[in-house]
C-alpha positions in Angstrom: 137.3 196.5 140.3 137.5 199.5 142.7 140.4 199.1 145.1 140.8 201.7 147.9 143.2 202.1 150.9 141.7 204.3 153.6 143.8 205.7 156.3 145.1 208.7 158.3 148.3 209.1 156.3 150.4 207.2 158.9 153.3 204.9 158.1 151.1 201.8 158.3 148.5 203.3 156.0 151.1 204.3 153.4 152.7 200.9 153.6 149.4 199.2 152.9 148.9 201.5 149.9 152.3 200.7 148.5 151.9 196.9 149.1 148.4 197.0 147.4 149.7 198.8 144.4 152.5 196.2 144.1 150.0 193.4 144.5 147.9 194.7 141.7 150.9 195.0 139.5 152.1 191.5 140.3 148.7 190.1 139.4 148.9 191.9 136.1 145.7 193.9 136.9 145.1 197.4 135.5 143.0 198.5 138.5 143.9 201.8 140.0 144.5 201.8 143.8 142.9 204.9 145.4 144.4 206.3 148.6 141.8 208.1 150.8 142.8 210.1 153.9 139.4 211.7 154.4 138.3 210.8 157.9 134.7 211.3 157.0 134.8 208.6 154.3 136.3 206.2 156.8 133.5 207.1 159.3 130.9 206.7 156.6 132.0 203.1 156.1 131.4 202.6 159.9 135.0 202.0 160.6 137.0 203.2 163.6 140.4 201.6 162.9 142.8 202.1 160.1 144.3 201.2 157.7 141.5 199.8 155.6 141.6 197.9 152.4 138.3 198.1 150.6 137.4 196.3 147.4 134.3 197.4 145.5 133.5 199.7 148.4 133.5 196.9 150.9 136.1 196.7 153.7 138.0 193.4 153.3 140.8 194.1 155.8 140.7 196.6 158.7 143.4 197.7 161.2 146.2 195.6 159.8 149.0 195.9 157.3 149.0 192.4 155.7 151.8 191.0 153.7 151.6 191.2 149.9 150.4 187.6 149.5 147.4 188.2 151.7 146.5 191.3 149.7 146.8 189.3 146.5 144.5 186.6 147.9 141.9 189.2 148.8 142.1 190.8 145.3 141.9 187.3 143.6 138.9 186.4 145.7 137.1 189.4 144.4 138.1 188.7 140.8 136.4 185.3 141.2 133.3 186.9 142.6 133.0 189.2 139.5 132.9 186.3 137.1 
């Protein structure tokens, strides 16, 4: 599974990145969480708001810093889709 946090480097973006890494660890996943601050990559996805949580190159959460339980739900939902 490809998990990415895209953002400008602001506090909210960094917070989402840290929460996502923690969620992955709590789910006992070995997926690496990539943090992308390249504005061109964000624009290529057609997004204008950050932070963005993307799973398998698809945005699943935009413009919000969710709590860790919401992030885990999004990750688990994509695990189920991979089966």
